[in-house]
C-alpha positions in Angstrom: 47.5 -10.4 29.2 44.4 -11.5 27.6 45.6 -14.7 25.2 44.5 -13.2 21.7 41.8 -14.7 20.1 42.4 -17.5 17.2 42.9 -16.5 13.9 40.0 -17.8 11.9 36.6 -17.1 10.3 34.6 -14.3 12.6 32.0 -15.9 14.9 28.5 -15.6 13.8 27.7 -12.5 16.3 30.3 -11.0 14.9 29.7 -11.8 11.4 26.3 -10.2 12.2 27.4 -7.5 13.6 30.0 -6.7 10.7 26.9 -7.0 8.0 24.9 -3.9 10.6 28.2 -1.9 10.3 28.6 -2.1 6.2 24.3 -2.0 5.8 24.3 1.2 7.9 27.4 3.1 6.3 26.1 1.8 3.1 22.6 3.4 3.1 24.0 6.4 5.5 21.9 6.3 8.9 25.2 6.8 10.6 24.8 10.5 10.7 22.6 12.7 12.9 19.8 13.8 10.6 18.7 11.2 7.8 18.9 12.1 4.4 19.7 15.3 5.0 16.3 16.3 6.6 15.7 18.2 10.0 14.4 14.9 11.4 16.7 12.1 13.1 16.5 7.6 12.2 13.8 7.5 15.0 12.0 10.5 13.9 11.5 9.3 10.5 10.4 5.6 11.3 7.9 7.4 13.0 7.0 9.3 10.2 6.7 6.7 7.8 4.8 4.5 10.4 2.2 7.6 10.8 2.4 8.1 6.9 1.8 4.2 6.5 -1.0 3.7 8.8 -4.7 5.0 8.4 -4.4 5.8 12.1 -2.9 4.6 15.0 -2.1 5.1 18.5 0.9 6.0 20.3 1.3 2.4 22.0 0.9 0.8 18.8 3.8 2.6 17.8 5.9 1.6 21.0 5.0 -1.8 20.7 5.7 -2.0 16.7 8.5 0.3 17.0 10.1 -0.9 19.9 10.4 2.7 21.6 10.2 4.0 24.9 7.1 5.3 25.9 8.7 8.8 27.2 10.9 9.1 24.1 8.0 8.9 21.2 5.8 10.8 23.5 8.4 13.8 23.3 8.7 13.0 19.3 5.0 13.5 19.1 5.1 16.7 20.7 7.5 17.9 18.4 5.6 17.0 15.3 2.1 18.7 16.8 4.4 22.0 17.4 5.2 21.4 13.7 1.6 21.0 12.7 2.6 17.6 10.9 0.3 15.7 13.5 -3.4 15.6 14.5 -4.9 13.7 17.3 -8.2 12.8 17.9 -10.3 10.8 20.7 -10.6 6.9 19.8 -14.4 6.0 19.6 -13.9 2.7 21.0 -11.7 4.1 23.9 -11.8 7.3 25.7 -8.6 7.0 27.0 -7.0 6.6 23.3 -5.7 8.9 20.8 -5.9 8.3 17.4 -2.8 10.0 15.6 -3.1 11.3 11.9 -0.4 13.2 9.9 -2.0 16.2 8.6 -1.9 17.7 5.1 1.3 19.3 6.1 2.9 16.2 7.8 2.0 14.2 4.6 3.6 17.3 2.7 6.6 17.3 4.3 6.9 13.0 4.3 6.2 12.8 0.5 9.5 14.6 -0.9 11.6 12.9 2.0 10.0 9.3 1.3 10.3 9.8 -2.7 14.3 10.4 -1.9 14.6 7.5 0.3 12.9 5.4 -3.0 15.3 6.8 -5.2 18.4 6.1 -3.3 17.8 2.5 -2.7 17.3 2.5 -6.6 20.5 3.9 -7.1 21.9 1.5 -4.3 20.3 -1.6 -6.5 21.5 0.3 -9.5 25.2 -0.4 -8.8 24.3 -4.1 -8.8 24.3 -6.2 -11.8 20.5 -6.6 -13.2 20.8 -10.4 -12.8 21.7 -10.1 -8.9 19.4 -7.4 -7.7 17.0 -10.3 -7.4 19.2 -11.9 -5.1 19.7 -9.0 -2.8 15.9 -8.4 -2.5 15.8 -12.0 -1.8 18.4 -12.1 1.0 16.9 -9.4 2.5 13.3 -11.0 2.7 15.0 -14.1 3.7 16.4 -12.5 6.4 13.5 -10.5 7.6 11.4 -13.8 7.5 13.3 -16.0 9.6 14.0 -12.8 12.1 10.0 -12.1 12.2 9.0 -13.8 15.6 5.7 -14.4 14.2 4.5 -15.6 10.9 3.2 -12.9 8.5 -0.3 -14.7 8.5 -0.3 -14.1 12.1 0.3 -10.3 12.3 -2.6 -8.1 13.2 -4.0 -5.3 10.4 -2.2 -2.9 13.2 1.2 -4.2 12.8 0.7 -4.9 9.0 -0.8 -1.4 7.7 -1.5 -0.1 4.4 -2.0 3.8 2.3 -4.1 4.5 -0.8 -2.5 6.7 -2.9 -2.7 8.0 -6.7 -1.2 6.6 -9.4 2.1 7.7 -10.4 4.2 6.9 -13.9 4.5 3.0 -14.0 1.8 2.1 -12.4 -0.2 1.0 -14.8 2.6 -1.8 -15.7 1.7 -3.4 -12.6 -2.2 -3.2 -13.1 -2.1 -4.9 -16.5 0.6 -7.4 -14.9 -1.2 -8.4 -11.8 -4.5 -8.6 -13.8 -3.0 -10.7 -16.3 -1.4 -13.3 -14.1 -3.8 -13.6 -10.9 -7.0 -13.8 -13.1 -4.7 -16.6 -15.0 -4.1 -18.0 -12.2 -7.6 -17.8 -10.0 -10.0 -18.2 -12.8 -8.2 -19.7 -16.2 -8.6 -16.2 -17.8 -6.8 -16.1 -20.9 -4.9 -13.4 -23.0 -7.8 -11.6 -24.1 -8.4 -10.2 -20.3 -5.2 -9.0 -20.3 -5.5 -7.2 -23.5 -9.1 -5.7 -22.2 -6.9 -4.2 -18.7 -4.5 -2.8 -21.4 -6.9 -0.9 -23.1 -8.7 0.2 -20.1 -5.4 1.7 -18.8 -4.3 3.2 -21.9 -8.0 4.8 -22.4 -7.6 6.1 -18.6 -4.5 7.4 -19.1 -5.5 9.0 -22.4 -8.4 10.8 -21.4 -8.0 11.4 -17.8 -9.6 14.2 -16.2 -8.8 14.5 -12.5 -11.9 16.6 -11.7 -14.2 13.4 -11.9 -11.7 10.1 -12.3 -9.2 8.5 -10.2 -7.2 5.5 -9.6 -6.2 4.1 -6.4 -3.4 1.9 -5.4 -3.5 0.3 -2.4 0.6 0.2 -0.8 1.5 -2.0 2.0 5.3 -2.4 3.3 6.2 -0.1 0.3 4.7 -2.9 -2.0 1.5 -1.8 -4.5 -0.6 -4.7 -3.4 -4.1 -3.5 -4.8 -5.8 -1.2 -7.5 -9.3 0.5 -8.3 -10.3 2.9 -10.9 -12.8 5.6 -11.0 -14.1 6.7 -14.5 -16.8 8.5 -16.5 -19.6 7.1 -17.9 -21.7 10.3 -18.7 -22.0 13.8 -16.4 -23.9 11.8 -14.1 -22.5 8.2 -14.2 -19.4 7.1 -12.9 -17.7 3.4 -13.8 -15.9 1.6 -11.2 -13.4 -0.8 -12.5 -10.1 -2.9 -12.1 -10.8 -4.0 -8.7 -7.9 -6.1 -7.2 -6.2 -7.0 -3.9 -3.3 -9.5 -4.0 -3.7 -12.7 -2.3 -0.9 -11.7 0.6 -3.1 -8.8 1.4 -6.3 -10.3 1.6 -8.0 -10.3 4.7 -6.8 -6.7 5.8 -10.2 -4.8 4.5 -8.0 -3.8 1.6 -11.0 -4.4 -0.6 -13.4 -2.5 1.2 -11.3 0.7 1.9 -10.8 0.6 -1.7 -14.5 0.5 -2.7 -15.2 3.1 0.1 -12.7 5.8 -1.9 -14.4 5.0 -5.0 -18.0 5.6 -3.1 -16.5 8.8 -1.3 -14.7 10.5 -4.4 -18.2 10.2 -6.5 -20.3 11.6 -4.0 -17.8 14.2 -4.0 -17.7 14.7 -7.7 -21.7 14.9 -8.2 -22.1 12.1 -9.7 -25.9 10.3 -9.4 -24.8 6.6 -10.0 -22.0 4.1 -10.2 -22.0 1.2 -12.3 -19.9 -1.8 -12.9 -19.4 -5.0 -14.5 -18.2 -8.2 -13.1 -18.6 -11.9 -13.5 -21.0 -14.2 -11.3 -17.8 -16.4 -9.9 -16.0 -13.3 -8.6 -17.1 -13.7 -4.8 -15.0 -11.8 -3.0 -15.4 -8.6 -5.1 -19.4 -9.2 -4.9 -19.6 -9.2 -1.1 -17.6 -5.9 -1.4 -19.9 -4.8 -3.6 -22.9 -5.7 -2.1 -21.7 -4.6 1.3 -21.0 -0.6 -0.3 -25.1 -0.9 -0.9 -24.7 -1.9 -5.1 -27.5 -3.5 -6.3 -27.3 -6.4 -9.2 -29.7 -5.0 -12.2 -28.5 -7.5 -15.0 -27.3 -10.9 -15.4 -26.2 -12.9 -19.0 -24.2 -15.6 -20.3 -21.6 -15.0 -22.5 -18.4 -16.6 -24.0 -15.3 -14.3 -22.9 -11.4 -14.8 -22.1 -11.5 -18.7 -22.9 -14.5 -19.3 -20.4 -18.2 -19.7 -20.2 -18.7 -17.0 -17.6 -22.1 -14.9 -16.4 -21.6 -11.6 -16.4 -23.7 -9.0 -14.1 -24.0 -5.1 -14.3 -24.2 -3.7 -10.3 -25.5 -0.4 -9.8 -25.3 2.2 -6.5 -27.6 5.1 -6.3 -26.1 8.6 -5.2 -29.1 10.7 -4.0 -28.3 14.4 -4.1 
């Protein structure tokens, strides 16, 4: 008869297993289908990655999700049969297929993603407000310590992002992050945050979806960037409030945001995009230059507690 284990605290391995059992019960992933949807947990993981990547490959999904290639292939075939997934030949390698969700696929994923967010929010609401930050911090610590390589070394493929339109509550983030980042990085005072608040309030009060848009960049479920295109006149649009979080810079997010603005402006029939910036915002000015904008005006002024040099940049949009 094997000897009984001595009484006392569980081993570290058993403690981790106990936490895993507790957490999977708490978030409801033990059933055959997740969120009462027709998809298994693994299928939802694949759907999530497809929705949050601007095109990917099966080999990348196998690597990043730790899935068997044959198992993933069967999941992808089921998605194709349901018209959720489209494939196209990769420009860089004809042997590879680029995978993207179809409009139908995104429509199927959106309510599930929203419900998952609501369930996590409900889970956090059971925790006193002062302790919610402790819960999130503990989870981030676990993720950081169990990640085999530092976050800075992850490739853009392993750190995907999506662009989406604004939702209720997003404008608070835009005002807060502009105020905080510009104060920290450029020394701007409260006047700049007040200006951003007026811009977003005016955008919401007079929003015209036929010719105006706000895009938010999301990475790992968190907002990491913003940009606005607003109507200045019938033929001229104005680009405003470009921002990328320091943690997400270098991933091409800023370029995608600017490119999306230009694409939408062309489709909306504008003949020109104009923008106002400052001479010390080198990263933003490089993005504008890359997109084809030309500096057309420059003047000195005192604003936001700083002596600045303002610039106007324009991009012509021929028919």
